[in-house]
N, C-alpha and C positions, 0 to 999 in steps of 0.2 A: 388173549384180550388184549385191546388199547384202550386207554381209560382216560374220562376227564371229569372233572367234579359238576358239569353242568347237567350230566344226563346219565342216559344207559350206558355200558361200556359196548365197545365194538368187536367183533369177534374176527380173527384174520386167520387163513390157513397158514399154520407154522412151516410150512414147504414152499410155497409159492408166493406167501403175503399176499394173496387176493383177498380182498375182503368179504367176507360171509353175510355181514349184516348186523345190525342191532341185535343185543344179545339182555335177555331179562331174568336171567336164570330161572327158566322154565315155569317164567310166568308169575313169579315173586315180586320182581321188582314192577310197583304199579306206575301209573303216569304221574311225574313230578316226584318220583322216589330215585333220585339222584344216585350215584354210585363213585366214590371219590378216587381219584387217581393215586391214594397214597394207603391202600390195603397191603397187610402185614401178615407172613404166615408165622405161626407159633410152631416153631421147629420140633417141639416135643411131641404134640397131638398131629401136626399136619394141616390143621383146620386153619382157614383163610379169614380173618377179620377185616371188616371195611364199614365204611360209615356214608352217609351223605346228607346233606342239610335240606329238608324238603321246605319249597318258602310258602310264604301264604301269610294269612293274620295269625294264624295259630303253625308258625314255624317251629320245627322241631329236628334234632338228630336222630336218622334212624341208623340204628346199627344191624350188623348183619354177621351171622357165623355163618362159614361155608363149609361143609365137609372136605375130606381130600378126595372125594368122589365129586365134587364140583356142584351139589347138592346144598341149597340154603336149610340148614337145619334151626336157626332158631334168628328171632328178630325182636327188636327192642325199640323203643319210641320213647325220646326224651322232650318234653318243651324247652322252648328258647325264648325268652323275653323279646326278642324282634329277629328278624333275617340278620345273620351277619356272615363274616367272612371266615369260614374256618377251612383250612386246605390241608391239614395232617393231624396226626395223633400219636400217642405212645402206646406200645402194648409190651406187657408183662404177661407171664404165664396166666395169670388170673383174672389182670385187669387192663380196661382199654381208659387213656385218660386223655381226657379233652383239655385244652387250654384257650380259652376263648376271649382274645382281645376287643375293645370297643371300638369295632370296627361294623357299622351298619350300612345295608344298604338303605337309601333314602331317596325318594321321588322316583319311583320306579317308571313311573309315566315318561320320562326323558328317554328312557332306554327303549320303551315298548314304541315310542315315536320317533327310535331313531335319531334322535337327537344327540345321542352322545354313547359314547361306549359301558358296557356293563360295569367295568372299575370305576368310572367317574362317579356312578352312584352311589360310591362306596365313602363313608365320612367318618374320621377317628376323632374320639371323644374324648380328651387326656383327662376329664372331670370324672369317668367312669373306670372303676377297677376292672381288671381281668377277672374271668371266671373261672374256676377250676373243677371239671367234672370227672370223678372217678366211678365208673361202672364196672359191678362185678360181673364178669362173662359167663360164670356157672350160672348165677340165677337171672341176669339181664334185669339188675336193679341199679339204682343208683346209690352208692354208699358214701360219695361226700361230694360235696356243693361249697365250695369255698372261694376265697378272693385273693388277689395278689396286686400289686402295684401296675396300674395301667400300661400296657405294651402289646406288640405284635408279635406274632409267634408262627413262623411260617415251615420251617421243616424239624423235624425231630430227630435225635440220634436214637441209640438203644434207652432201653427202659426196664429195671427188674427191682426185684422184693428182696428185703431185707428183714426179715419177718414181717411185722406189720409195718412197715413201712416200703416206701416205692422212692426209688432213686430214677432220674432220668434227665436227659441232657436235651436243649432246643436254644436254634438262633432266636433271640430275641432282640426287637426294634424298639426305641423308645416311641416311636410312631409310625405312621401309613407312608411317609416321602418316598419310600421305595418303590411306591406303584407307579409316581411319576417319572423317578428316574430310569425305571425298564420300558419307558416308552421310546427314550431316545437314547441309549444307553454309551455309544462312543462320543456325543457331544455333552453328558451331563457335567456338571461344573465339578462334582466332588464325588470319591468314591461312596457308595451306601450300599453297606451291606450290615448284618447283624452280628452282635457279640453272642459267644456261645456262654450260657447259663446252666447252672446246675440246681435242680430241684428235687428237695426232698419232702414228702408226702408222709405224715405219720395219720393214719388210718383211724387211730383210738381217739389221739389227742385234738384230730383236725386240724395240727399245725401244719402249715407249708412254710419251709426255708428256701431263700432263694439267696444265689450265691454266683458270681460273676466268675466266668472259669480264666485265671490269669496267662497270659502268656502266648494267649490265641490271639492273631491277627482278627480282624473284622472278616465273616465267614459265613458262608453257606454250604447246603448239602452235606451235612455229616452223615459218613458212612462207617459202617464198624461190619465185624464178620458175622453176616446174618446167619452163619449155622449157631450164633450164641445169641441169637435173638432171645428177649425176656430173660435174660440171664447176667450175672455179672460179668463183665468184659474189662480188657485191659487199654484196649487201644482203639482210637476214634482216628478219621482222616476226614479232610473239609477241604474244599476251595476258598482260597483266601486272595487277601490284596497285599501284595508285599511293596515296600517303596521303593520302586525303582523308575520312578518318572513317568510311569504310563498306568497308574493304580486308579483308571477309571472302570476296572471291572475286574474280574479275578485273574490275576496272572500267576497265581503259585498255590502248590498245596502245602497242607499243612499235616503233622502228625503228632497226636498227642497221646503221650503215656498216661495213664490217668492214675498209675499205681506211683508214679516218681512225683508225674508234674513235668516232665521233660517235653520240651517241643521241638521238632525238627522242620525243616522247612526246604521245599523245593522252589527256587525262582524261575520261571521259565524264560525272564530277561524282557528287556523292553519292547513294548508293542508285540507281545506274544499274551494271548489270553485262550485261558482255559475254563472246563465248565465241570461237572461233577463226575469225581473220580469214582472207577467202577474196581470194586476189590476181586480177585480172581485167587482163590488157593489153589497152592500147587499140586494139590492131592487132596483126596476125600478125607485123608487123616492128617491134613497140614497143621499146623500151628497157627494160632491165631494172625500173626501177620507173615507167617511162611507162603508166600505168594507174591502176587503183581499187581500194580493198582496202573491201570489203562484209562486213558483221557484223550481226548481231544484236543489240539492246541492250535489256534489260528493263526498267524504270523499276519500282521496287519501291513508291514513292510511290502512283504512278498503276493499277499492275497491268496496264499495258499494254507492248507489245514496238515496239519500232522495226526497221525498216531503214536502217543508215546508211552511207552510201558516203562513204569518205573519199580526199584524194588519194594516191595511193602515194607521190610523190614528196614531198608535203608534208604528213605526216598532220596537221598541227595544223586543215587546210583541210578543212572538211567539202564536200563538192560537193552531197549529197543527202542527205534523210532523207523517209521514206515511215511517217507514224504507221498503226500497225493500231488494230483496233478491239476487241483482245484480246491476251492474251498468247500467246506460242510458247514451251512448254516448251523446254529447251535439249537438245539433241542432241550428238553428237560426229561431227565431220569431214564433207565434203563434197567436191565438185569441181567444176569450172567447164569447161564444154565450149562452144567457139564456133558452138554448133550448134542448130537448133530440131528437136525429132522432131515430125512429123506424121504 
C-alpha cells in the first residue's frame, strides 16, 4: 500500500508497481475515513495499527487494528475539539499515544474555492496547550487525556512501557513555521527542524514529564530498529543539520545511544543533503545496531544523487556509495523488507 493522510490507501502490485486502485480494507474504511501514512506494526502480535482524522463539525480520530492477515478487527472513535493537524503517533505493546499540537484547520472555504493550499488553512495558536491522548488498544478506551505546553509534533520515535509508565521520543517544534519553510526549502533563510524530546507518561498519576534530549542537533525522521518496536531500545538515528555552512536542509545523520547519552555524527559535507535514513539489519538475528543505514544524498554542486550506505554501529564509516547519473527528488518515508518480490 502507498499511504497518505487525506484519504484511503492505494494498493500497488509489489512486483510491477502497477496501481491496482484505492483500497478500503474490504469496505471498513467509509467515506471521509482517512488512513494515515504512519501506521505501525506491533512485532509481538503482527498487528498493524493505524489511524485517521475524520474531518467535519464533529471531527474525531478513527483508530484501526488490522490483523496480520490484513483484516480490520477493531476500530475506535475518539472526538476532537476541532479539525487538527495530526501526522503521526506512538505505539507501545498495549497503547496508542497521540500528541496533538494546537494547529487547527481554519476557513476551509478558501481551500474548497481553490484560493489556497490545504496547509495554508492551518493556524497555530500558542495560547492553547497541546493535548495528549492515550488509548488502550485492548479495549479501545481513552485512558488518559492530558496536556503539555504548546508545540507541534510531527514524527515519533519508538515508545515502550515501564510498568504503568509510557516512555516515548518525538521531534518537537515550538510553532508551525516549518510549514512555510518547506514550501521553498533551498531558499529558506534559516534551518527549521525539531528538537528531540522525551516524554514520560504516568498512567496512574496522569503526570506527563517533558525533557529535551541533550546532544542532538535539530533533527527529523527518528529511526529505530523496528524489530524492537514497542519495547525498550538503545539506539536512535535521525536526519540532522550540521553546521557546515549549508545547514538549510538536513545535511547529516546522528546516532543517539540512549543508555549512555553519547551522540555520533556523520556530516555529508557542504551542499550535500539527505533525508530519512533507513535501517537494515545485517541478518534476522542481528543486534540492534548490527547492520546498515541507507540514505539518499543529493549533491547540490553536481545536481546528482547518491545512495550512501553507512555502518549502523559506527556511522562515521561509509560502507558503500552508488553514484547515480541523475538527481532523485526527495520523497517521504519508506520501509525495508528482507524479501524480493518476483
